[in-house]
N, C-alpha and C positions, 0 to 999 in steps of 0.2 A: 500356636494352633491355627490351622487354616479355617476358612469359613465353610469348607466342604469336607472336614475331616471325618464326619460320621459315616460316610460311604466307604471309607478306606480302612483297611486293617493295619497299614503302615503309613508313616509320614512320608512326605515328599523328599526326594533325594536332593543333596546340595546342588547337583548339576542342574536339576529341573528348576530349582529356585533361582539359581544364578542366571539361567536363560530367560525365565519368564518374569522376573521381578521388574516392576515399573516405578517403584518408590523413588529412586534417584531423580526421576524427572517429573512424576505426576504429583509430587508433594506441593507444587505450586497451585494445585486445584483445591487445597485444603479449605480455604474460606468458602468456596462455592459448594463443596461437599457438605460443609456445616450448614449452609443456608438451605440446601436441599433436604438435609436430614431434619432440620427444625420444621420445615413446612410439611414434611412427611409425617412427623410425629403429631403435629397439630391436626393433620387430616385424619390420622388414625383415631385421635380423640373425638373429632366430630362424627366419625363413623361409629363410635361406640366400641371400637376394638381395644382401645386403651381407656383406663379410667382417668379422671381429672388428676388424681394424685400421681399416676404413672406418667402422664404427660408432663407434669411439673418436674418430676424427678429427672426425666430424660432431658428436658430442655435445660435444666440446671447443669446437668452433666455435660451437655454439648457446649454450653456457655463456658464452663470450666476448661474444657479442651481448647476452645477458642482462645481463652486467655493464656493458656500454656503455650500455644503456638505463637501468639502475638509476642509473648515475652521471651521466646526462644528457649523455654525450659522443657518443652515437650520432648520426651525420650522415645525415639523410634527404636524398635527392636529388629534383630536379624530376621525374625519370623514374620515381620510385617511385609506382606506381599506388595501392597500398594498403600497409598494414603488413605483410601476408603477403609481398608482392613485395619490400619493403624488407629483411625479415629474410632471405629466401632469397638476395637479391643480396649481402648482407653475409656470409652464411655461405660463399658461393662465393668471395668475395674472400679470406676467411681460409683456407678449406680447399683452395682451388685446384680441380683437376679433380674431386676427390671431392665437392666441394660441389654439383656438378651432379646428384648422385645423391639429394639429400635429398628431391626431389619424386617419386621413383620410386613408381609405383602409387598416386599421390594426385592429386586434382584440387583446384583452389581451391574447388570446390563443396562437397566433403566437409570440406575443411580449414577453411573459413570457418564452416560450420555447427557443426563441433566446437568451435572457439574460442568461438563465441557461446553455445553451450550451457554450456560451462565457466564462462564469465563470468556467465551468467544464474543458474546454481546458486548461485554465491557471492554475487552481489549481492542476489538475492531473499531469501536468508537474512539478509543485512545489514539489509534493510528490515524483516524480521520482528523482528529484535532491537531496532530502534528503535521499532517498534510496542509491543513488550513494555515498553520504558522508559516510554512514554506511559501504557500500562495501569497500570504500577506507580504513576505519579503520581496517576492517577485513584483507585486503590485507597487510597493514603495519604491523599488529600484526603477521600475518603469516610469513612475511619476517624476523621479529625479532626472531621468535621462532626457526629458524635454525633447529638443529637436535633433539630438544626436542620431546619426544614421551609420550604417555599416553595410557591407555586401550581404545580400541574401544568397544562399547557396543551393544548388541542386547538383547531385553527383560530386559534392565537395568542390565544385567549380563555381566561380563567381557568376551570379545570374542577374539579379536586380537589386538596387539599393532598397533597404527597408529601415524603418526607424528602429532604434535599439529597443524602445518600449514595445514595439510590435513583436520583436523576437523574444523578449523575455515573457510576454504574455502568452506566446504560443506554448511555452512550457506550462504556464499557469492554467490554461484551459485543459491540458492533458491531465494535470493533477486534479482539477475539478471533477473530471470524469471518474477519476479514481475514488474520490470522496463519494460520489453518487453510487459507484459500484459497491463500496463497502457498506453503505447504508441500506442498499437493497438486499445485500447478503444478510445483514442483520435482521431485516424484515422477514426474510424467508426462514431464517433459523429460529425465529421467535416462537417456537412451539415446544411445549413441555412433554418430555417422554415419560415422566414419572407416573407410575400406575400401570405401565405396560408390562412390568414384571420381567421375567426371563425372556418371554416372547409372546405370551398369550393372555396377559392380564391376570386377574386373581378371582378366586371365589369369595374373597372377603369384600365387604361393602366399602371399597375405597372411594376417595373423593378427588379424582384427577383434575376436575375442573377447578375446584376450590384451591387445590395445591398449585395449579398453574397460575391462578390469579394472585395468590399470595407471593409467588416467586417473581411476579412481574412479567410473566409470559403473555403474549397476545392470544394464545390458544393452547389447547392440549392436543395430543396426537389423535389421529383418526384411525390408525391401524397399528396394532401392537407389534406385529412383525416388522413393519417399516420403522417404527419408532426406535427399536433397539439396534437395528442394522444400518440405519441411515447415517452416512457421513458425507452426504452431499455438501453440507455446510462447511466441512473442513476442506473439501476439494475446492469449493468456490472461494473460500478465504485464501487458500494457497494460490489460486489463480490471481485473485485481486492483489495479493502481496507480490507475486511474481511480476505482474504488469507494472505495479508501482516501481519495483526494482528496475524494470526495463526503462521506464521513464526517467528514473534517477540516473541510470547508466548513460542515457543520451545527454543529460545535463552534464554529467561528469566528463563525457567525451569532449564536449565543447569547451569545458573549462580547461582540460588538458591541452587542446589545440590553441585556444585563445591566449593562454598564459605562456605559450612557447615564444621564443624570440622570433620564430618565423612568422607568427601572426602578430604578437605583441598587442592584442586588443585589451588585455586585462592584467593586473598585477594582484597577487594574493596577499592578504594580510599575513604578517608573520605568525599570528596565532593559529592560522589555518593552513600552514604549509610546513614542510619538513626540510631538513638539510641532508647533506651527504656525509657519510663517515670518512670519505676520502677527498672529495672535491669541494674545496672551500666556497666556490662561487655558486654552488647549486641552491635552488629553491624549488622544491618538488611539490606537485599537486597531489599528495597522497590521498587526501580525502576524496578527491574526484576520481582517482584511479581505483580506490577501493569501492566506491559507489558503482563504478563500472564493473569491477571484478566480481563483486558479491551478487550481481544479478544472475550469474550462472548458478550459484548456489540456490537461489530462490527458484529458478526454473527447475533445477534438479529435484528439489523438495516436492514440487507439484508433480513432475513426471513420475517420481518414485511412488508417491502415494496413489496416483491413478492406477499404476501397475498393481499395487496391492489390492485395490478394490475390484479390479476387473473380473476376477474369477470366483468371487465369493457367493456361495448360495445363501439363501435366507435361512436363519435370521442372523443371530450374533455368531461371530467366529473370532478367535483370539487374534487373528490377523489385524483386527481393528485397533488393537493396542498400538499399532504402528502409526496411528493418526497423530499422536501427541508430539513426538519428538520433531518431526518436520514442521508442524504447526508452530510449536514454541520457538524453534530455531528461526523460522521465517519472520515471526513477530519480532523477536529480539534483533534480528538483522536490520529490518526496516526501521524499527524504533531507534536504533543507533544512527542509521544513515540520515534520517530526516533532519534531526537537529544539527548534525555536522554540516550538511549541505546548506541548511538555512544560515548557519553562522558564516560559512564561506562566502555565500552570495551577498549577505548583508554587509560584509566588511571589505569585499573586493573593490578595487579601483579600476574603472573603465577608462581606457585611453581614447578619448573622443577623436583626437587629431589622427591617430593611427587608423582608427576605424574608417573615418570619413575619407582619408587619403586613399585607402584601399577601395572604397566605393566610388570614387570620383574618376575612375578610368572611363575613357570615352566609349568603350565598347559596352559598358553597363547600361547605356541609354539606347542600345540597339532596338529593343522592342518599342521604345517610344518613337524612334524614327519610323518604324514600320506602322505604328498606329497613327502617326501624323499623316502618313501617306493614305491610310485607310480613310481618315477623316476627309480627305480630298478626293475620294472616289476610287482609289486603287484597290482592287481585290486583295485581301490579306495575303493569300499565297504568293501573289506577285510582289507585294510589298516586302514580304519575308525574303524572297529571292534577291530583290534589289539590295536590301540592307546587308544580307549575308554575303553577297559578293563584294560589297564595299569593305566589310570587316576583313574578309580574306585578303583582299588587295592591300589593305593597310598593313596587315601582318607580313605578307610576303615581300612587299616593296619598302617596308619600314617608312611608310608615309603616315602622318597623323590622319586619323579618321575625319577630323574636322575639315581638312583640305579636300578630301574626296567628296564629303557631303556638300560642301560649298560649290564644288565643280559639277555636281550631278544635276542634270536638267529637271528631274522630278523633285529635287530637294532644294538646293541652293542656300543662300545666306539666310533665308527666312527660317530654316530648320536648325541653324547653328545654336540657337538658344537652348535647344534640348540637350546639348552636350555640356552646358555649363555646370559647374560643381553644385550639387544639391538640387538641381532641376528635376531629375528623374523621380526622386522620392516624393517630391511635391505633387507629381502628376497622378499619383495613385488616389483615386477618389471613390472607388466603388465600396459599398458596405463591407466591412470586415477586411479591407485592404490595408496596405502598409503605409499609406500616406497620412498627413497631419490630421485632416478632418475625420477619416474613419478611425484612426487610433484614439483620437480624443473621445469619440463615442464608445470605443471599445474599453477604454479605461473606466468610463462610467458604468458600463454594463458589467465589467468584471468585478468592480467593487460591489455592485448590487448582488451579483451571484455569490460572492464571498460572504456577504452579510446574510443572505438566505441560508447558505450552507452552515454557517455558524449557528444559526437558530435551529436548523435540523439536527445538528450534532448535539 
């Protein structure tokens, strides 16, 4: 029997139920639905709508259902439209006539929204914790890197040498922003919709403030129409998760490049690589490739749900049932990707010699030559032109850049030290830069940020 059978002379068709059922995916909201139902029953007791005895009977029935679910003995029926219907049906079986009072003053509209917000609060904090674990790995690998440097790239062309620690922490700061976004999303969704009813509240003396407090929400809804139709928090969460996926994809792309023979900057641990079914020599970076590939899925979940929301009039529409599958899928995808990448990066081996050999090309110090001229009074645009022409001449004539620098009247032998291996990375001294001094400060600041975020989460 459906929750709305009284209005209809006939039961729903099998085709309707098959199309509208959400139980296969929303059963993971069971614990949150039970929490919301317990708080709702207690609120009805405080309001005098239920007697103390009825409250006790209903709470005992809800606890019994919770035990059945936890033990895996709860029996779902074909007629259970969703997890909320299934729980109410079982409560009524256990509590008898009193069970029919559990839904007093409540609609599935505010009930579902409440359970999903409780779920989102918990799960998004879980994602934040996994992000912090990956940040911790990046911090530890940055500390271990010490003075190792490699080429920094723009347009995937070698640009300037940077410390490996600086490069790793660049990803760390992006992930730290992801943590901040998740926590601000949690802050905005920390509003209880329970008491909004179907759309307009209730004539019964409900206690939405007390219920919100009992459930751990920071506030209760201000507008009942908005409360049951708002899925901004799902859209925000999907954006947060999609951007996390984009950041993980960028890490994955670099792992794919760096672990190739062409780059040779890193080797993957056997536990975080795969082989080929045909080619015996292969060691494939599948974790990194899937981190890159699954970002498209996360972006698709966000785009699809925004398209669902864009044409909905107030207040609740069944279209909103489409919030859960993309949200659950994005959560599951990110929650699998984060520990996999953490393990990959924690166990990978960096080839310092290969990195530094790639960074020690004479042309990688070109900007240092230009800045050396600036320090001696040459306008930067002129200095840029002088060094650029020397680099071009070196390439076209196959002459070492050092010979041309030494022969140039504005540079000479005094500037040759800039071309020595490791010299360029040591000249980066500005705050936040890629040199030894700034990176030492950055390591300290990143560790402090990580500790603060761990406390926030």
